[in-house]
N, C-alpha and C positions, 0 to 999 in steps of 0.2 A: 619745679617738681611735678606740677600737674601736667604740663606739656609733655614731659618725658613719659608719663603714664599713658597719655593719649597716643603718642607715637608708637609705643611698644605694644599697645593693645592689639590682639588678634581677633578678628571676627569669628565667633564660634560657629555660626551657620549662615550661609547666604540665603536671604529671602528672595525667592524667585517670582517671576510674573509670567503667566501663561495666557495665551489667547485660545479659548476653547471653541472649536467649530461646532455650530448648531445646524442641524439638517433642514429645518423648515421654520417658518414664522410662528406657527402654532407652538412648537416646542420652545422657541425663544421666549414667547410670552409667558409660558408656564415656568420657565427658569427664573424669569424676573419676578413673577407673581409670588412664588414661594421661596425665592433666594436659594435655589437648589441647582446643582449641576449633576447631570446623570450621564453615565457612559454605558455603552451597549455590552452585551454578553459575548464579546469577541476579543481576540488577542489585542486589537488596537484599543478597545475599551479598557481592558484591565491594565494595559501599558500606561495609558493616560492616568488611570487611578493610582498606579504606583509612582508615576513621575511627580504628581502634585502632592505636596506635604501640607500638613496643618500649619498655619501661619503664613503660607504663601499667598500671593494675590492672583486673581484671575479677571479677565474680561471675556465677554462672549464675542464671537466672530460670526457674522452673518451678512450676506450680500455685500461683501467688501467693505463692511463697516465694523468698527469696534464699539461694543455696547457696555457701558458702565464699568465700575471697578469694585471688586469685592475682595474681602479677606476670607480665607478658608478657616472656619472655626472647628469643623469636625468632618471626618470622612468615615464612611462605613459601607460594607457590602451586605446586601440584604438577601436572606434566603427566600426561595419561592417567590421571586419578584415578577413572575410572568404577568400577573394582573394587578400589580401594585401601581397606584397613581404616582405622579400626575401624567406621565407620558404613556402613550399607546405603543404597543409593540410595532416594530417596523419589519415588513416582509419585502425583500428585494425581488424584482421580477425575474432577473436573469438566473440567479442562484436558487431562488425560491426559499432561501433561508430566512427565518424569523429571528429577530433580535429584540430583547427587552433590556431593561436598564437596572441591573442589580447594584451597580457601583455609583455611589452618591457622595457629593460634597455639599455640606451645609455651610452656607455663606452668610457673611455680614455685609450688607451694602455700604460702601464708603462714598462713592461719587456716582452721579447720574450724568451720562452723556451718550451721544451717538455721533461718532466721528468717522469720516472716510479714511481708509488706509492710505490714500494718496497723500495725506499730510506728511510733512517731513518728520514729524514726531514719531511716526510709525515706520520709518525707513528700514530699520533692522528686520522687522517682521515682513514687510512688503517685499523686500529683496529675497527672503527665504521662500515666500509664496511663489514669486515669479520663477525662480530657478527650480523649484520643485514641480512646477507645472500646475499649480492650483491648490484646491482645498481637499485633496484626497487624504491628508493627514488629519487625525482627530484633534491635534493641538499643536501649537507653535510657541516655543519659549521666547519671550522678549528679553531684552537686556535691561540693565538698571537705568539707563537713560530713558528708555521707553516707559518704565514704571514711574520715574520722576515726572515725565511729561504728563502721563495719565493722571497723576496725583494733583495736577493743576487744571485739568479740563472740567468743563461743565460746572456742576454745583454739588455741594455736599448733600448727601442723602439725609433727609429729615423726616421721611415718612415711616410707614409701618409695613411689614410684610405679613402675608397670610400664612397661617399654620396649615400645613398639608394634612395634619392628623394622621400621619404615617406611623405605623407601629409594626415591627417585624423583627424576627430573630436575625442576628448578624453572623458573619463568618469572615475568616481571613483567607483570601485567595492564595493558592499554592501553585507551584510549577514543578513539572517532572520531565525528565528525559526518557522515561518509560512510557511508551504509548498506551500500554494497557492500564496505566494509572490515571489517564486523562478522564476527567468528569466535569465538563464545562457546565456552569461557570465556577465550580469549586476548585478544580485542578486543571490548569492549562498546560499545554506542551511548552517546554522551556524554549524561549526564542532569544536571539542575540540582543534584541531591543530591551529585554528585561535586564540582561547583564549590563548593558550600557547605562540604564537608569540607576542600577545599584552602584556602579562605579562613580557616576556623577554625584549621587547623594553622598558617597564617601568623601569625595573631594570637596564638597560644599562645606565640610567641617574645616575650619581655619587651621587647626593644628595638623590635621592629616594632609591638607594641601601644602602646608609649609614643609612637611616631611617629604612629600612627593617632589617638591622643587629641589630640595637638597639631594634626593636620590638621582635626579636627572641633571644635577650640576647647573641649576639655574640660579644665578646670584644677582641678576639685573633687576629683579622685581621681588616683592614680598607678597605673601598670601593675602594680607589685608588690602592690597591694592588691586586684587584680581577678582573676577567673577567667573563662575563655572557654568557654562551653557550646554544645552543639548545640541541636537543636530544643527550644523551650520552648512548651508548650501553654497557650493561653488559651481562655476560653469562646467567643471570637469567631474563633479560628483558631490557627495555629502560627507562631511566630517562628522564622526560620531559624537565627539565631545570637543567643545571649543572653549578654551580658557583665554580670556582677554582682560586688558586693563579696564577698570571701572571708569576712570577719568583719564583718558589718554591726553598727554600734553606733548606736542611736537611730533610724536610718533605713536603708533598704536601697536604695541608688542603683544604677541599672542603665542599660545601653545596649542598644537593640534594633537588629538588622540584618536586613533582607530582601535576598535575593539572587535576581536574575533573569538567566538565561542569555540571554534574548532582550532586545529593546528594551522598556523600561519604558513603560507607558501610564498614562493618568489613573487608571484603576481601581487600579493598584498604589500610587499615592500615597494614594488614598482608603483602601485597605486598611491602609496603614501608619498613617494618621491614626486609624483605628479602634483599632488596637493601642495607640497612644499614649494615647487616651482611656481604654482599659481599664486600662492600666498606672498611670496617674495621675502625680502630680507628682514621684515618685521617679525617673522615667525622665529621664535627663539629655539624651539624644539618641535620635532614631529615624533610622536611616540606610538609604538604598536604594542598593544596588550593582547595576548592570545593564550590559548590553552597550552600550546607547545609550538615549537618552531622547527620547520624542515631545515636540515643542515646544521642543527645544533651540535656542538662538540665541546666537551669539557667546560660546560657552563656558559659558553659564548655562542653567538649566532654567526654562522658562516654565510656570507652573501656578497 
C-alpha cells in the first residue's frame, strides 16, 4: 500500500538550482558576507529575480568557479535602492549607464566550497557556458544532478552571517507592452524572456506538467520523472525551455519548447525543426508556443 502511494505521488513543484554570475571579487565577498544575492536594475536583473523562487538553491559563479550552496529564504525588490548597501552602483564605460541593485535574495548558507567548473559534476552548466560564449548571462540554471553533486561538495556551513542592517520599502516589479508606462526599475518593458520564465514556472507544478504531457500526447514519461529547465544551449542555438528526465536510464528522453511573444512565422518552425534534428531521436516532442501563428486556419496551423 505504501509503495503504491509513492509511485502515484506527483511532485508539486520542482526545486531549481541556479548559478548566479557575479561581476567582481568585491561583490562576491559581500554576497558571502551577508548571504545576499543582488541583481541590477536592468531587464536581465529583473529576469533573474523573476526566475529564482523562494525555496530554490543557488551557487555563485565567478572566475570559472562555483562558490557555495545556498537556499533562497526570501526575495524582495527595494525602493530607492540607488545608495543602499552592500554593493556599489556599477557604471559601464561604453554605454555610460549606471546600474544599482534593487532586486535581492536573502539566503541561508548550506554548504561551503569553491570548485572549478571543469569538474564533471558541473558538466551541464559548463556546456551551456561554452555554447553561449561565456558569462554574458546573469544566471545559468543547473539540473537536478548538479544540485545533488553540489549537496555533497565541501563541508556543511556551521558559521554565522553578518546582518546588513538593511531596511527599505519594497515593491513588486511589473511589466508593460506600453512604452509610456515604463518606469525602471518599477515597470519594465515586457520581453520574451519574462514570458519564458512564467511558462517554466507554470510547468514546474507537477499537476500542470502532467496536463501538458497529456495535451501533447506524451505517454512515455510521467511528470514526476521530469525536470523543467530554462535555456538549453545547442550548437545551432538556444532552446527556451528544456524538459528532461531527472534520472535517465539507458536513454535520456526530453521535450523542447520554443516561446514567442509575437506571432510565429515559418522561420520559427524551421528553427524548431533544426533543434529537433540536432537533438535526435531522444526528443519526444518539439513544441512552439506563440501569441498567434502565420497560416492558421480553422484552429490548425498550416505549414
